[in-house]
C-alpha positions as CSV (number, residue, x, y, z in Angstrom):
1,M,0.2,0.0,0.2
2,R,1.2,3.2,-0.9
3,I,-0.8,7.1,0.7
4,L,0.2,10.2,-0.7
5,I,-0.6,13.4,0.9
6,C,-0.5,16.6,-1.6
7,D,-1.3,20.9,0.6
8,D,0.5,23.0,0.4
9,D,0.2,23.8,4.5
10,A,3.1,22.3,6.3
11,L,1.0,22.3,9.5
12,I,-2.1,20.2,8.2
13,V,0.4,17.9,5.6
14,E,3.0,17.4,9.1
15,Q,-1.1,16.8,11.4
16,L,-2.1,14.1,8.6
17,Q,1.0,12.3,8.7
18,E,1.2,12.0,12.9
19,Y,-2.5,11.0,12.8
20,I,-1.5,7.9,10.1
21,N,1.2,6.6,11.3
22,N,-1.1,6.9,15.5
23,F,-3.8,5.5,13.1
24,F,-1.4,2.0,12.2
25,E,0.2,1.6,15.6
26,N,-3.2,1.6,16.8
27,I,-4.1,-1.1,15.0
28,G,-0.6,-2.8,15.5
29,V,0.6,-2.9,12.1
30,K,3.7,-0.5,10.3
31,C,2.9,2.4,8.6
32,P,2.6,1.9,4.5
33,E,5.0,4.4,2.5
34,L,3.9,7.7,3.1
35,I,4.8,10.6,0.1
36,C,4.4,13.4,1.0
37,F,3.2,16.8,-2.2
38,S,2.7,20.2,-1.6
39,D,1.3,20.6,-5.0
40,G,-0.8,19.4,-7.8
41,E,1.9,19.2,-10.7
42,S,4.2,17.2,-9.0
43,L,1.7,14.5,-7.7
44,L,0.1,14.0,-11.2
45,A,4.2,13.5,-12.2
46,D,4.7,10.9,-9.6
47,K,4.9,7.2,-11.6
48,G,4.4,4.8,-8.1
49,E,1.1,3.3,-6.9
50,K,-1.3,5.1,-5.8
51,D,-3.9,4.7,-3.4
52,I,-5.4,6.0,-1.0
53,L,-4.8,10.0,-1.2
54,F,-5.6,13.1,1.3
55,L,-5.9,15.8,-1.1
56,D,-5.5,20.0,-0.9
57,V,-8.1,21.7,-3.3
58,E,-6.7,25.4,-2.5
59,M,-2.9,24.8,-4.3
60,P,-1.0,26.9,-6.1
61,G,-1.4,26.2,-9.9
62,M,-3.7,23.1,-10.2
63,N,-6.3,22.9,-7.7
64,G,-7.3,19.2,-6.0
65,I,-10.9,18.7,-7.9
66,Y,-8.8,18.8,-11.4
67,V,-5.9,17.1,-10.1
68,G,-8.3,14.2,-8.7
69,N,-10.5,14.3,-11.8
70,E,-7.2,13.7,-13.5
71,L,-6.2,10.2,-10.9
72,K,-9.7,9.0,-11.1
73,K,-9.2,8.4,-14.9
74,K,-6.2,7.3,-14.4
75,N,-7.9,5.3,-11.4
76,D,-11.0,4.7,-10.7
77,K,-9.5,2.8,-7.7
78,I,-8.2,5.4,-5.9
79,I,-9.0,6.2,-2.5
80,I,-9.3,9.9,-2.2
81,F,-9.9,12.6,0.7
82,I,-10.6,15.6,0.5
83,V,-8.9,18.0,2.8
84,T,-10.2,21.5,2.6
85,S,-12.0,24.0,5.6
86,Y,-14.1,25.3,2.0
87,S,-17.0,23.3,1.9
88,E,-18.9,25.0,-1.6
89,Y,-16.7,22.5,-3.3
90,L,-18.2,19.3,-1.8
91,D,-20.0,19.4,-4.9
92,D,-17.3,19.1,-7.2
93,A,-15.8,16.7,-5.1
94,M,-18.4,14.0,-4.7
95,R,-18.7,14.5,-8.8
96,F,-15.8,12.4,-9.4
97,H,-16.7,10.0,-6.1
98,V,-14.2,11.4,-4.0
99,F,-14.0,8.9,-0.4
100,R,-14.4,11.2,2.5
101,Y,-14.7,15.3,3.0
102,L,-12.8,15.9,5.9
103,S,-12.5,19.7,7.3
104,K,-9.9,21.7,8.7
105,P,-9.0,21.3,11.3
106,L,-9.1,18.2,11.7
107,A,-10.4,15.7,14.5
108,K,-8.5,12.9,15.5
109,Q,-11.2,10.5,16.1
110,R,-13.1,11.4,12.6
111,F,-10.1,10.7,11.1
112,F,-9.3,7.4,12.6
113,R,-12.5,6.8,12.0
114,N,-12.6,7.4,8.8
115,M,-9.6,5.7,7.3
116,K,-10.3,2.6,9.5
117,D,-13.3,2.4,6.3
118,A,-10.4,3.1,4.0
119,I,-8.6,0.6,4.8
120,D,-11.3,-1.8,5.1
121,L,-12.9,-0.9,1.2
122,Y,-8.9,-0.7,0.1
123,N,-8.6,-4.7,1.4
124,T,-11.4,-5.7,-0.3
125,M,-10.8,-4.1,-3.0
126,T,-7.2,-5.6,-3.3
127,I,-7.4,-8.8,-1.6
128,K,-7.4,-12.5,-3.2
129,I,-9.6,-15.4,-2.6
130,P,-8.6,-19.0,-3.7
131,I,-11.5,-20.6,-5.7
132,E,-11.1,-24.5,-4.9
133,T,-12.6,-26.5,-7.6
134,K,-12.3,-30.1,-8.4
135,Q,-10.3,-29.6,-11.4
136,G,-7.7,-27.0,-9.5
137,V,-7.2,-24.0,-7.2
138,H,-8.4,-20.3,-9.2
139,T,-7.4,-16.9,-7.1
140,L,-9.4,-13.8,-8.1
141,P,-9.6,-10.8,-6.1
142,A,-12.8,-11.0,-4.1
143,S,-14.9,-8.2,-6.0
144,S,-15.2,-10.2,-9.2
145,I,-17.6,-12.8,-7.1
146,I,-20.8,-12.1,-8.0
147,T,-22.6,-14.4,-5.7
148,V,-22.3,-17.5,-3.7
149,E,-25.2,-19.9,-4.2
150,A,-26.3,-23.5,-2.9
151,H,-28.6,-25.7,-4.4
152,G,-28.6,-28.9,-2.9
153,R,-25.1,-30.0,-1.7
154,K,-23.3,-28.2,-4.7
155,V,-22.3,-24.5,-4.8
156,T,-21.5,-22.6,-7.2
157,I,-19.7,-19.2,-7.3
158,H,-20.6,-17.2,-9.4
159,T,-18.2,-14.3,-10.7
160,T,-17.6,-11.5,-13.2
161,L,-15.3,-14.6,-15.3
162,C,-17.2,-18.3,-15.1
163,D,-18.8,-19.7,-13.1
164,F,-17.0,-22.3,-10.4
165,E,-18.1,-25.6,-8.2
166,S,-17.0,-25.0,-4.9
167,V,-15.9,-28.3,-3.4
168,H,-15.9,-26.2,-0.1
169,N,-19.7,-26.0,1.8
170,M,-21.4,-21.8,2.2
171,P,-20.3,-22.4,6.3
172,Y,-16.8,-22.8,4.9
173,W,-17.5,-18.9,2.3
174,L,-19.5,-17.7,4.9
175,K,-16.1,-17.3,7.0
176,L,-14.0,-16.7,4.2
177,L,-14.9,-13.3,2.4
178,P,-14.7,-10.2,3.5
179,K,-18.0,-8.9,6.2
180,N,-18.4,-5.1,4.7
181,C,-19.2,-6.2,1.3
182,F,-20.7,-9.9,1.8
183,F,-23.4,-10.3,2.8
184,Q,-25.3,-13.8,3.5
185,T,-29.4,-12.5,2.7
186,H,-30.7,-16.9,2.3
187,R,-29.7,-20.0,3.1
188,S,-28.6,-20.4,-0.4
189,F,-26.5,-16.8,-1.2
190,I,-24.6,-14.8,-0.1
191,I,-24.3,-11.8,-1.8
192,N,-21.8,-8.9,-2.9
193,F,-22.8,-5.6,-2.9
194,E,-20.8,-4.5,-5.5
195,H,-23.0,-6.2,-8.1
196,V,-26.2,-6.1,-6.4
197,T,-28.2,-3.3,-9.3
198,D,-31.1,-3.4,-6.6
199,F,-33.4,-4.9,-4.4
200,D,-37.2,-4.8,-3.0
201,H,-38.6,-7.3,0.5
202,A,-37.8,-10.8,-1.8
203,L,-35.3,-10.8,-4.4
204,V,-31.8,-9.3,-4.5
205,N,-30.9,-8.9,-8.5
206,M,-27.2,-8.5,-8.8
207,A,-24.4,-8.1,-12.0
208,D,-27.4,-5.4,-14.3
209,N,-29.8,-8.6,-13.8
210,Q,-28.1,-11.2,-15.1
211,L,-28.1,-13.4,-11.6
212,H,-31.1,-12.8,-8.6
213,A,-30.5,-14.2,-5.2
214,Y,-32.5,-14.9,-2.5
215,L,-33.4,-12.2,0.7
216,T,-35.6,-13.8,2.9
217,K,-37.7,-12.0,4.5
218,R,-36.3,-11.7,7.8
219,K,-33.3,-10.0,6.6
220,Y,-34.4,-7.3,4.7
221,S,-34.7,-4.5,7.3
222,A,-30.6,-5.8,8.5
223,F,-29.4,-6.5,5.0
224,K,-31.2,-3.0,3.4
225,E,-28.6,-0.7,6.0
226,A,-25.6,-3.2,5.6
227,Y,-26.7,-1.8,1.8
228,L,-26.8,1.3,2.9
229,L,-23.4,1.4,5.0
230,Y,-21.5,0.0,2.6
231,L,-22.7,3.0,-0.9
232,E,-22.1,5.4,2.0
233,S,-18.2,3.8,2.7
234,T,-17.8,3.6,-0.9
235,R,-18.8,7.2,-1.9
């Protein structure tokens, strides 16, 4: 993982560095590579991976809205925090799907909560899942799994690539898949929130209505709440 800060305010940069280091200390993990820039031009010229970015809006030269748009065009998986004192930029920032909007001065506990959400999202996007079949093991990103479906003793993993018949049962998959983006809607279905098209009290439509999963009525409220929390975490 590579975390970047782009802000021309040295005090904010220092505070962000401190908060990021404190966050990883608190969870007992070594802080990833942390790189700082004071202007958008330098950030855009950087050739390294960009996983999580803390981006100021008002800087000399290119403003943060332009820089964020350009980075999203190159990598739509980048997790961008807009860090600014000016709330009038919120609408522009939301247009290129920033992850969070942090107001200056930074509140440490709010920062920690949002950082945890960002790490959870990053892990979900990057984690690889082994799918063991009778023919062998296929390793795919968790995000490519659409649904896990049980019919009798057979368990099918529907993915964006193809379907796989798993040698493992539903409890195995329920334990393995990341809880923040997978949900068991019915005893026969585990779904990935990322691929939900729409849903009602009985059915979840997936992957542009190409797949469907049953939704138990008693799970509807919990499912809706979990799905809305997922959407909130990816905005």
